[in-house]
PDB file of the backbone (N, CA, C, O) and the ligand in Angstrom, with CONECT records:
HET     ZN  A 101       1
ATOM      1  N   MET A   1    -129.616  -8.852  61.848  1.00  0.00           N
ATOM      2  CA  MET A   1    -130.994  -8.344  61.865  1.00  0.00           C
ATOM      3  C   MET A   1    -131.955  -9.520  61.683  1.00  0.00           C
ATOM      4  O   MET A   1    -131.648 -10.457  60.946  1.00  0.00           O
ATOM      5  N   ASP A   2    -133.101  -9.481  62.340  1.00  0.00           N
ATOM      6  CA  ASP A   2    -133.921 -10.685  62.278  1.00  0.00           C
ATOM      7  C   ASP A   2    -134.700 -10.783  60.970  1.00  0.00           C
ATOM      8  O   ASP A   2    -134.999  -9.787  60.312  1.00  0.00           O
ATOM      9  N   LYS A   3    -135.010 -12.023  60.629  1.00  0.00           N
ATOM     10  CA  LYS A   3    -135.584 -12.318  59.322  1.00  0.00           C
ATOM     11  C   LYS A   3    -136.962 -11.707  59.147  1.00  0.00           C
ATOM     12  O   LYS A   3    -137.315 -11.259  58.056  1.00  0.00           O
ATOM     13  N   GLU A   4    -137.747 -11.686  60.230  1.00  0.00           N
ATOM     14  CA  GLU A   4    -139.096 -11.137  60.122  1.00  0.00           C
ATOM     15  C   GLU A   4    -139.053  -9.665  59.756  1.00  0.00           C
ATOM     16  O   GLU A   4    -139.861  -9.176  58.967  1.00  0.00           O
ATOM     17  N   LEU A   5    -138.089  -8.970  60.348  1.00  0.00           N
ATOM     18  CA  LEU A   5    -137.959  -7.551  60.030  1.00  0.00           C
ATOM     19  C   LEU A   5    -137.579  -7.397  58.557  1.00  0.00           C
ATOM     20  O   LEU A   5    -138.118  -6.544  57.853  1.00  0.00           O
ATOM     21  N   MET A   6    -136.655  -8.224  58.107  1.00  0.00           N
ATOM     22  CA  MET A   6    -136.223  -8.146  56.712  1.00  0.00           C
ATOM     23  C   MET A   6    -137.396  -8.322  55.751  1.00  0.00           C
ATOM     24  O   MET A   6    -137.444  -7.702  54.688  1.00  0.00           O
ATOM     25  N   GLN A   7    -138.349  -9.184  56.146  1.00  0.00           N
ATOM     26  CA  GLN A   7    -139.451  -9.481  55.230  1.00  0.00           C
ATOM     27  C   GLN A   7    -140.430  -8.334  55.083  1.00  0.00           C
ATOM     28  O   GLN A   7    -141.102  -8.210  54.060  1.00  0.00           O
ATOM     29  N   ILE A   8    -140.509  -7.496  56.105  1.00  0.00           N
ATOM     30  CA  ILE A   8    -141.465  -6.391  55.979  1.00  0.00           C
ATOM     31  C   ILE A   8    -140.807  -5.148  55.393  1.00  0.00           C
ATOM     32  O   ILE A   8    -141.483  -4.173  55.065  1.00  0.00           O
ATOM     33  N   LEU A   9    -139.493  -5.189  55.263  1.00  0.00           N
ATOM     34  CA  LEU A   9    -138.817  -4.025  54.710  1.00  0.00           C
ATOM     35  C   LEU A   9    -138.944  -4.015  53.190  1.00  0.00           C
ATOM     36  O   LEU A   9    -138.819  -5.047  52.531  1.00  0.00           O
ATOM     37  N   ALA A  10    -139.193  -2.839  52.659  1.00  0.00           N
ATOM     38  CA  ALA A  10    -139.289  -2.701  51.215  1.00  0.00           C
ATOM     39  C   ALA A  10    -138.702  -1.359  50.818  1.00  0.00           C
ATOM     40  O   ALA A  10    -138.633  -0.425  51.618  1.00  0.00           O
ATOM     41  N   CYS A  11    -138.288  -1.287  49.586  1.00  0.00           N
ATOM     42  CA  CYS A  11    -137.739  -0.040  49.066  1.00  0.00           C
ATOM     43  C   CYS A  11    -138.822   1.031  49.072  1.00  0.00           C
ATOM     44  O   CYS A  11    -139.911   0.799  48.548  1.00  0.00           O
ATOM     45  N   PRO A  12    -138.551   2.194  49.649  1.00  0.00           N
ATOM     46  CA  PRO A  12    -139.571   3.249  49.692  1.00  0.00           C
ATOM     47  C   PRO A  12    -139.855   3.846  48.314  1.00  0.00           C
ATOM     48  O   PRO A  12    -140.886   4.486  48.108  1.00  0.00           O
ATOM     49  N   ALA A  13    -138.949   3.634  47.389  1.00  0.00           N
ATOM     50  CA  ALA A  13    -139.151   4.211  46.058  1.00  0.00           C
ATOM     51  C   ALA A  13    -139.981   3.295  45.170  1.00  0.00           C
ATOM     52  O   ALA A  13    -140.884   3.763  44.476  1.00  0.00           O
ATOM     53  N   CYS A  14    -139.688   1.989  45.182  1.00  0.00           N
ATOM     54  CA  CYS A  14    -140.377   1.079  44.262  1.00  0.00           C
ATOM     55  C   CYS A  14    -141.113  -0.050  44.964  1.00  0.00           C
ATOM     56  O   CYS A  14    -141.744  -0.876  44.306  1.00  0.00           O
ATOM     57  N   ARG A  15    -141.043  -0.099  46.290  1.00  0.00           N
ATOM     58  CA  ARG A  15    -141.667  -1.148  47.098  1.00  0.00           C
ATOM     59  C   ARG A  15    -141.072  -2.519  46.817  1.00  0.00           C
ATOM     60  O   ARG A  15    -141.673  -3.543  47.143  1.00  0.00           O
ATOM     61  N   GLY A  16    -139.910  -2.536  46.220  1.00  0.00           N
ATOM     62  CA  GLY A  16    -139.262  -3.799  45.897  1.00  0.00           C
ATOM     63  C   GLY A  16    -138.556  -4.393  47.103  1.00  0.00           C
ATOM     64  O   GLY A  16    -138.391  -3.741  48.134  1.00  0.00           O
ATOM     65  N   GLU A  17    -138.147  -5.635  46.952  1.00  0.00           N
ATOM     66  CA  GLU A  17    -137.432  -6.328  48.021  1.00  0.00           C
ATOM     67  C   GLU A  17    -136.035  -5.772  48.181  1.00  0.00           C
ATOM     68  O   GLU A  17    -135.400  -5.359  47.210  1.00  0.00           O
ATOM     69  N   LEU A  18    -135.556  -5.767  49.433  1.00  0.00           N
ATOM     70  CA  LEU A  18    -134.222  -5.256  49.716  1.00  0.00           C
ATOM     71  C   LEU A  18    -133.282  -6.409  50.032  1.00  0.00           C
ATOM     72  O   LEU A  18    -133.666  -7.421  50.617  1.00  0.00           O
ATOM     73  N   GLU A  19    -132.060  -6.215  49.628  1.00  0.00           N
ATOM     74  CA  GLU A  19    -131.048  -7.256  49.793  1.00  0.00           C
ATOM     75  C   GLU A  19    -130.002  -6.741  50.775  1.00  0.00           C
ATOM     76  O   GLU A  19    -129.358  -5.725  50.512  1.00  0.00           O
ATOM     77  N   PRO A  20    -129.822  -7.436  51.919  1.00  0.00           N
ATOM     78  CA  PRO A  20    -128.850  -6.947  52.901  1.00  0.00           C
ATOM     79  C   PRO A  20    -127.419  -7.077  52.394  1.00  0.00           C
ATOM     80  O   PRO A  20    -127.040  -8.093  51.812  1.00  0.00           O
ATOM     81  N   LEU A  21    -126.654  -6.056  52.620  1.00  0.00           N
ATOM     82  CA  LEU A  21    -125.247  -6.075  52.240  1.00  0.00           C
ATOM     83  C   LEU A  21    -124.409  -6.269  53.491  1.00  0.00           C
ATOM     84  O   LEU A  21    -124.470  -5.465  54.422  1.00  0.00           O
ATOM     85  N   ALA A  22    -123.641  -7.320  53.509  1.00  0.00           N
ATOM     86  CA  ALA A  22    -122.842  -7.627  54.690  1.00  0.00           C
ATOM     87  C   ALA A  22    -121.650  -6.685  54.778  1.00  0.00           C
ATOM     88  O   ALA A  22    -121.039  -6.306  53.779  1.00  0.00           O
ATOM     89  N   GLU A  23    -121.353  -6.328  56.013  1.00  0.00           N
ATOM     90  CA  GLU A  23    -120.138  -5.560  56.268  1.00  0.00           C
ATOM     91  C   GLU A  23    -119.036  -6.560  56.549  1.00  0.00           C
ATOM     92  O   GLU A  23    -119.275  -7.586  57.187  1.00  0.00           O
ATOM     93  N   SER A  24    -117.848  -6.277  56.088  1.00  0.00           N
ATOM     94  CA  SER A  24    -116.755  -7.231  56.279  1.00  0.00           C
ATOM     95  C   SER A  24    -116.294  -7.289  57.728  1.00  0.00           C
ATOM     96  O   SER A  24    -115.642  -8.247  58.143  1.00  0.00           O
ATOM     97  N   ASP A  25    -116.635  -6.257  58.493  1.00  0.00           N
ATOM     98  CA  ASP A  25    -116.230  -6.195  59.892  1.00  0.00           C
ATOM     99  C   ASP A  25    -116.995  -7.228  60.722  1.00  0.00           C
ATOM    100  O   ASP A  25    -118.214  -7.115  60.848  1.00  0.00           O
ATOM    101  N   PRO A  26    -116.318  -8.234  61.294  1.00  0.00           N
ATOM    102  CA  PRO A  26    -117.018  -9.267  62.064  1.00  0.00           C
ATOM    103  C   PRO A  26    -117.569  -8.774  63.393  1.00  0.00           C
ATOM    104  O   PRO A  26    -118.404  -9.440  64.006  1.00  0.00           O
ATOM    105  N   VAL A  27    -117.114  -7.628  63.836  1.00  0.00           N
ATOM    106  CA  VAL A  27    -117.609  -7.069  65.092  1.00  0.00           C
ATOM    107  C   VAL A  27    -119.031  -6.538  64.903  1.00  0.00           C
ATOM    108  O   VAL A  27    -119.803  -6.435  65.856  1.00  0.00           O
ATOM    109  N   ARG A  28    -119.359  -6.206  63.655  1.00  0.00           N
ATOM    110  CA  ARG A  28    -120.696  -5.678  63.381  1.00  0.00           C
ATOM    111  C   ARG A  28    -121.416  -6.628  62.437  1.00  0.00           C
ATOM    112  O   ARG A  28    -121.351  -6.462  61.219  1.00  0.00           O
ATOM    113  N   PRO A  29    -122.109  -7.633  62.998  1.00  0.00           N
ATOM    114  CA  PRO A  29    -122.732  -8.635  62.135  1.00  0.00           C
ATOM    115  C   PRO A  29    -123.963  -8.132  61.385  1.00  0.00           C
ATOM    116  O   PRO A  29    -124.392  -8.766  60.421  1.00  0.00           O
ATOM    117  N   ASP A  30    -124.525  -7.033  61.797  1.00  0.00           N
ATOM    118  CA  ASP A  30    -125.689  -6.508  61.084  1.00  0.00           C
ATOM    119  C   ASP A  30    -125.287  -6.047  59.693  1.00  0.00           C
ATOM    120  O   ASP A  30    -124.140  -5.665  59.462  1.00  0.00           O
ATOM    121  N   PRO A  31    -126.239  -6.086  58.768  1.00  0.00           N
ATOM    122  CA  PRO A  31    -125.900  -5.546  57.453  1.00  0.00           C
ATOM    123  C   PRO A  31    -125.597  -4.065  57.547  1.00  0.00           C
ATOM    124  O   PRO A  31    -126.213  -3.341  58.329  1.00  0.00           O
ATOM    125  N   ALA A  32    -124.657  -3.627  56.754  1.00  0.00           N
ATOM    126  CA  ALA A  32    -124.297  -2.217  56.746  1.00  0.00           C
ATOM    127  C   ALA A  32    -125.289  -1.424  55.927  1.00  0.00           C
ATOM    128  O   ALA A  32    -125.443  -0.213  56.089  1.00  0.00           O
ATOM    129  N   GLY A  33    -125.957  -2.141  55.043  1.00  0.00           N
ATOM    130  CA  GLY A  33    -126.900  -1.452  54.190  1.00  0.00           C
ATOM    131  C   GLY A  33    -127.870  -2.425  53.565  1.00  0.00           C
ATOM    132  O   GLY A  33    -127.638  -3.634  53.542  1.00  0.00           O
ATOM    133  N   LEU A  34    -128.974  -1.874  53.053  1.00  0.00           N
ATOM    134  CA  LEU A  34    -129.970  -2.671  52.360  1.00  0.00           C
ATOM    135  C   LEU A  34    -130.046  -2.147  50.929  1.00  0.00           C
ATOM    136  O   LEU A  34    -130.345  -0.977  50.690  1.00  0.00           O
ATOM    137  N   ALA A  35    -129.770  -3.039  49.992  1.00  0.00           N
ATOM    138  CA  ALA A  35    -129.710  -2.609  48.605  1.00  0.00           C
ATOM    139  C   ALA A  35    -131.015  -2.907  47.885  1.00  0.00           C
ATOM    140  O   ALA A  35    -131.626  -3.955  48.092  1.00  0.00           O
ATOM    141  N   CYS A  36    -131.434  -1.973  47.035  1.00  0.00           N
ATOM    142  CA  CYS A  36    -132.549  -2.221  46.128  1.00  0.00           C
ATOM    143  C   CYS A  36    -131.958  -2.417  44.739  1.00  0.00           C
ATOM    144  O   CYS A  36    -131.458  -1.466  44.138  1.00  0.00           O
ATOM    145  N   PRO A  37    -132.013  -3.650  44.223  1.00  0.00           N
ATOM    146  CA  PRO A  37    -131.428  -3.891  42.898  1.00  0.00           C
ATOM    147  C   PRO A  37    -132.140  -3.096  41.801  1.00  0.00           C
ATOM    148  O   PRO A  37    -131.507  -2.664  40.837  1.00  0.00           O
ATOM    149  N   ALA A  38    -133.444  -2.904  41.943  1.00  0.00           N
ATOM    150  CA  ALA A  38    -134.206  -2.210  40.903  1.00  0.00           C
ATOM    151  C   ALA A  38    -133.808  -0.737  40.797  1.00  0.00           C
ATOM    152  O   ALA A  38    -133.716  -0.189  39.699  1.00  0.00           O
ATOM    153  N   CYS A  39    -133.575  -0.105  41.939  1.00  0.00           N
ATOM    154  CA  CYS A  39    -133.248   1.319  41.959  1.00  0.00           C
ATOM    155  C   CYS A  39    -131.737   1.570  41.942  1.00  0.00           C
ATOM    156  O   CYS A  39    -131.299   2.704  41.752  1.00  0.00           O
ATOM    157  N   ALA A  40    -130.939   0.508  42.142  1.00  0.00           N
ATOM    158  CA  ALA A  40    -129.483   0.648  42.255  1.00  0.00           C
ATOM    159  C   ALA A  40    -129.124   1.624  43.368  1.00  0.00           C
ATOM    160  O   ALA A  40    -128.224   2.454  43.239  1.00  0.00           O
ATOM    161  N   LEU A  41    -129.880   1.487  44.486  1.00  0.00           N
ATOM    162  CA  LEU A  41    -129.631   2.340  45.643  1.00  0.00           C
ATOM    163  C   LEU A  41    -129.362   1.458  46.857  1.00  0.00           C
ATOM    164  O   LEU A  41    -129.823   0.319  46.927  1.00  0.00           O
ATOM    165  N   VAL A  42    -128.610   2.002  47.810  1.00  0.00           N
ATOM    166  CA  VAL A  42    -128.374   1.297  49.065  1.00  0.00           C
ATOM    167  C   VAL A  42    -128.862   2.180  50.202  1.00  0.00           C
ATOM    168  O   VAL A  42    -128.479   3.345  50.316  1.00  0.00           O
ATOM    169  N   TYR A  43    -129.726   1.597  51.050  1.00  0.00           N
ATOM    170  CA  TYR A  43    -130.205   2.309  52.231  1.00  0.00           C
ATOM    171  C   TYR A  43    -129.330   1.925  53.413  1.00  0.00           C
ATOM    172  O   TYR A  43    -129.219   0.742  53.735  1.00  0.00           O
ATOM    173  N   PRO A  44    -128.711   2.892  54.060  1.00  0.00           N
ATOM    174  CA  PRO A  44    -127.798   2.559  55.153  1.00  0.00           C
ATOM    175  C   PRO A  44    -128.534   2.042  56.388  1.00  0.00           C
ATOM    176  O   PRO A  44    -129.695   2.381  56.616  1.00  0.00           O
ATOM    177  N   VAL A  45    -127.853   1.227  57.174  1.00  0.00           N
ATOM    178  CA  VAL A  45    -128.366   0.773  58.472  1.00  0.00           C
ATOM    179  C   VAL A  45    -127.509   1.456  59.526  1.00  0.00           C
ATOM    180  O   VAL A  45    -126.296   1.257  59.587  1.00  0.00           O
ATOM    181  N   ARG A  46    -128.163   2.269  60.358  1.00  0.00           N
ATOM    182  CA  ARG A  46    -127.420   3.001  61.381  1.00  0.00           C
ATOM    183  C   ARG A  46    -127.930   2.598  62.753  1.00  0.00           C
ATOM    184  O   ARG A  46    -129.127   2.682  63.027  1.00  0.00           O
ATOM    185  N   ASP A  47    -127.021   2.159  63.614  1.00  0.00           N
ATOM    186  CA  ASP A  47    -127.384   1.709  64.960  1.00  0.00           C
ATOM    187  C   ASP A  47    -128.501   0.676  64.900  1.00  0.00           C
ATOM    188  O   ASP A  47    -129.464   0.744  65.664  1.00  0.00           O
ATOM    189  N   HIS A  48    -128.364  -0.283  63.986  1.00  0.00           N
ATOM    190  CA  HIS A  48    -129.298  -1.396  63.805  1.00  0.00           C
ATOM    191  C   HIS A  48    -130.631  -0.954  63.234  1.00  0.00           C
ATOM    192  O   HIS A  48    -131.555  -1.764  63.162  1.00  0.00           O
ATOM    193  N   ILE A  49    -130.764   0.272  62.835  1.00  0.00           N
ATOM    194  CA  ILE A  49    -132.041   0.745  62.302  1.00  0.00           C
ATOM    195  C   ILE A  49    -131.871   1.084  60.826  1.00  0.00           C
ATOM    196  O   ILE A  49    -131.081   1.958  60.470  1.00  0.00           O
ATOM    197  N   PRO A  50    -132.614   0.388  59.971  1.00  0.00           N
ATOM    198  CA  PRO A  50    -132.508   0.700  58.543  1.00  0.00           C
ATOM    199  C   PRO A  50    -133.104   2.081  58.251  1.00  0.00           C
ATOM    200  O   PRO A  50    -134.218   2.394  58.671  1.00  0.00           O
ATOM    201  N   VAL A  51    -132.358   2.872  57.543  1.00  0.00           N
ATOM    202  CA  VAL A  51    -132.812   4.217  57.195  1.00  0.00           C
ATOM    203  C   VAL A  51    -133.410   4.157  55.791  1.00  0.00           C
ATOM    204  O   VAL A  51    -132.715   4.306  54.786  1.00  0.00           O
ATOM    205  N   LEU A  52    -134.735   3.932  55.758  1.00  0.00           N
ATOM    206  CA  LEU A  52    -135.393   3.757  54.464  1.00  0.00           C
ATOM    207  C   LEU A  52    -135.972   5.081  53.979  1.00  0.00           C
ATOM    208  O   LEU A  52    -137.187   5.257  53.884  1.00  0.00           O
ATOM    209  N   LEU A  53    -135.079   5.987  53.682  1.00  0.00           N
ATOM    210  CA  LEU A  53    -135.479   7.291  53.168  1.00  0.00           C
ATOM    211  C   LEU A  53    -134.760   7.495  51.845  1.00  0.00           C
ATOM    212  O   LEU A  53    -133.554   7.276  51.734  1.00  0.00           O
ATOM    213  N   ARG A  54    -135.515   7.912  50.857  1.00  0.00           N
ATOM    214  CA  ARG A  54    -134.946   8.102  49.534  1.00  0.00           C
ATOM    215  C   ARG A  54    -133.769   9.083  49.562  1.00  0.00           C
ATOM    216  O   ARG A  54    -132.779   8.905  48.852  1.00  0.00           O
ATOM    217  N   GLU A  55    -133.899  10.132  50.403  1.00  0.00           N
ATOM    218  CA  GLU A  55    -132.836  11.150  50.433  1.00  0.00           C
ATOM    219  C   GLU A  55    -131.586  10.675  51.174  1.00  0.00           C
ATOM    220  O   GLU A  55    -130.531  11.302  51.080  1.00  0.00           O
ATOM    221  N   GLU A  56    -131.706   9.555  51.920  1.00  0.00           N
ATOM    222  CA  GLU A  56    -130.547   9.010  52.633  1.00  0.00           C
ATOM    223  C   GLU A  56    -129.874   7.889  51.837  1.00  0.00           C
ATOM    224  O   GLU A  56    -128.806   7.410  52.218  1.00  0.00           O
ATOM    225  N   ALA A  57    -130.489   7.479  50.753  1.00  0.00           N
ATOM    226  CA  ALA A  57    -129.955   6.345  49.999  1.00  0.00           C
ATOM    227  C   ALA A  57    -128.697   6.751  49.236  1.00  0.00           C
ATOM    228  O   ALA A  57    -128.573   7.867  48.732  1.00  0.00           O
ATOM    229  N   VAL A  58    -127.776   5.798  49.174  1.00  0.00           N
ATOM    230  CA  VAL A  58    -126.512   6.022  48.475  1.00  0.00           C
ATOM    231  C   VAL A  58    -126.545   5.204  47.180  1.00  0.00           C
ATOM    232  O   VAL A  58    -126.875   4.019  47.217  1.00  0.00           O
ATOM    233  N   PRO A  59    -126.214   5.808  46.046  1.00  0.00           N
ATOM    234  CA  PRO A  59    -126.157   5.019  44.809  1.00  0.00           C
ATOM    235  C   PRO A  59    -125.210   3.828  44.969  1.00  0.00           C
ATOM    236  O   PRO A  59    -124.143   3.939  45.572  1.00  0.00           O
ATOM    237  N   ARG A  60    -125.625   2.694  44.418  1.00  0.00           N
ATOM    238  CA  ARG A  60    -124.871   1.446  44.616  1.00  0.00           C
ATOM    239  C   ARG A  60    -123.404   1.582  44.223  1.00  0.00           C
ATOM    240  O   ARG A  60    -122.526   1.065  44.914  1.00  0.00           O
ATOM    241  N   LEU A  61    -123.138   2.266  43.132  1.00  0.00           N
ATOM    242  CA  LEU A  61    -121.748   2.417  42.686  1.00  0.00           C
ATOM    243  C   LEU A  61    -120.929   3.199  43.703  1.00  0.00           C
ATOM    244  O   LEU A  61    -119.774   2.873  43.973  1.00  0.00           O
ATOM    245  N   GLU A  62    -121.550   4.243  44.265  1.00  0.00           N
ATOM    246  CA  GLU A  62    -120.834   5.042  45.269  1.00  0.00           C
ATOM    247  C   GLU A  62    -120.666   4.253  46.556  1.00  0.00           C
ATOM    248  O   GLU A  62    -119.648   4.366  47.239  1.00  0.00           O
ATOM    249  N   TRP A  63    -121.685   3.443  46.882  1.00  0.00           N
ATOM    250  CA  TRP A  63    -121.585   2.584  48.066  1.00  0.00           C
ATOM    251  C   TRP A  63    -120.404   1.635  47.901  1.00  0.00           C
ATOM    252  O   TRP A  63    -119.597   1.471  48.816  1.00  0.00           O
ATOM    253  N   ASN A  64    -120.308   1.017  46.737  1.00  0.00           N
ATOM    254  CA  ASN A  64    -119.208   0.079  46.483  1.00  0.00           C
ATOM    255  C   ASN A  64    -117.855   0.781  46.566  1.00  0.00           C
ATOM    256  O   ASN A  64    -116.841   0.152  46.869  1.00  0.00           O
ATOM    257  N   ALA A  65    -117.846   2.069  46.298  1.00  0.00           N
ATOM    258  CA  ALA A  65    -116.604   2.834  46.365  1.00  0.00           C
ATOM    259  C   ALA A  65    -116.293   3.276  47.793  1.00  0.00           C
ATOM    260  O   ALA A  65    -115.273   3.921  48.037  1.00  0.00           O
ATOM    261  N   GLY A  66    -117.174   2.929  48.743  1.00  0.00           N
ATOM    262  CA  GLY A  66    -116.872   3.212  50.133  1.00  0.00           C
ATOM    263  C   GLY A  66    -117.735   4.295  50.754  1.00  0.00           C
ATOM    264  O   GLY A  66    -117.602   4.589  51.942  1.00  0.00           O
ATOM    265  N   LYS A  67    -118.615   4.890  49.967  1.00  0.00           N
ATOM    266  CA  LYS A  67    -119.454   5.952  50.504  1.00  0.00           C
ATOM    267  C   LYS A  67    -120.566   5.348  51.362  1.00  0.00           C
ATOM    268  O   LYS A  67    -121.175   4.353  50.970  1.00  0.00           O
ATOM    269  N   ARG A  68    -120.836   5.939  52.523  1.00  0.00           N
ATOM    270  CA  ARG A  68    -121.853   5.408  53.422  1.00  0.00           C
ATOM    271  C   ARG A  68    -122.906   6.444  53.799  1.00  0.00           C
ATOM    272  O   ARG A  68    -123.798   6.176  54.604  1.00  0.00           O
ATOM    273  N   CYS A  69    -122.790   7.623  53.208  1.00  0.00           N
ATOM    274  CA  CYS A  69    -123.704   8.692  53.571  1.00  0.00           C
ATOM    275  C   CYS A  69    -124.100   9.435  52.300  1.00  0.00           C
ATOM    276  O   CYS A  69    -123.253   9.737  51.459  1.00  0.00           O
ATOM    277  N   ALA A  70    -125.392   9.729  52.169  1.00  0.00           N
ATOM    278  CA  ALA A  70    -125.863  10.391  50.956  1.00  0.00           C
ATOM    279  C   ALA A  70    -125.402  11.844  50.898  1.00  0.00           C
ATOM    280  O   ALA A  70    -125.222  12.410  49.820  1.00  0.00           O
ATOM    281  N   ARG A  71    -125.214  12.433  52.070  1.00  0.00           N
ATOM    282  CA  ARG A  71    -124.782  13.832  52.093  1.00  0.00           C
ATOM    283  C   ARG A  71    -123.272  13.916  51.878  1.00  0.00           C
ATOM    284  O   ARG A  71    -122.562  12.940  52.119  1.00  0.00           O
ATOM    285  N   PRO A  72    -122.783  15.045  51.437  1.00  0.00           N
ATOM    286  CA  PRO A  72    -121.335  15.166  51.243  1.00  0.00           C
ATOM    287  C   PRO A  72    -120.592  14.937  52.548  1.00  0.00           C
ATOM    288  O   PRO A  72    -120.941  15.493  53.589  1.00  0.00           O
ATOM    289  N   GLU A  73    -119.575  14.119  52.472  1.00  0.00           N
ATOM    290  CA  GLU A  73    -118.825  13.821  53.690  1.00  0.00           C
ATOM    291  C   GLU A  73    -117.878  14.949  54.016  1.00  0.00           C
ATOM    292  O   GLU A  73    -117.310  15.605  53.143  1.00  0.00           O
ATOM    293  N   LYS A  74    -117.732  15.149  55.324  1.00  0.00           N
ATOM    294  CA  LYS A  74    -116.836  16.217  55.759  1.00  0.00           C
ATOM    295  C   LYS A  74    -115.385  15.806  55.495  1.00  0.00           C
ATOM    296  O   LYS A  74    -114.991  14.664  55.736  1.00  0.00           O
ATOM    297  N   ARG A  75    -114.634  16.726  55.015  1.00  0.00           N
ATOM    298  CA  ARG A  75    -113.223  16.426  54.763  1.00  0.00           C
ATOM    299  C   ARG A  75    -112.399  16.709  55.998  1.00  0.00           C
ATOM    300  O   ARG A  75    -112.652  17.650  56.751  1.00  0.00           O
ATOM    301  N   LYS A  76    -111.408  15.862  56.178  1.00  0.00           N
ATOM    302  CA  LYS A  76    -110.492  16.122  57.291  1.00  0.00           C
ATOM    303  C   LYS A  76    -109.555  17.260  56.924  1.00  0.00           C
ATOM    304  O   LYS A  76    -109.088  17.359  55.789  1.00  0.00           O
ATOM    305  N   PRO A  77    -109.287  18.116  57.899  1.00  0.00           N
ATOM    306  CA  PRO A  77    -108.402  19.242  57.598  1.00  0.00           C
ATOM    307  C   PRO A  77    -106.958  18.803  57.332  1.00  0.00           C
ATOM    308  O   PRO A  77    -106.097  19.641  57.065  1.00  0.00           O
TER     309      PRO A  77
HETATM  310 ZN    ZN A 101    -136.307   0.386  44.742  1.00  0.00          ZN2+
END
């Protein structure tokens, strides 16, 4: 993601700076999420578009545990 875009992005809850979280997958060089250290929330990046919505944010601890969606994930049958 380009640096200029990163500079205008801010946490919608506290207007704080966001920290990009790298995905380990080298095929997808974009950050997988943007973390707000103050709120301990991660905003997901979907199709190169940061989803800066409070209701879409994943708590940092859950993000670290592998969760990528704020809504309950569908279980496989
Ligand atoms: Zn914040």
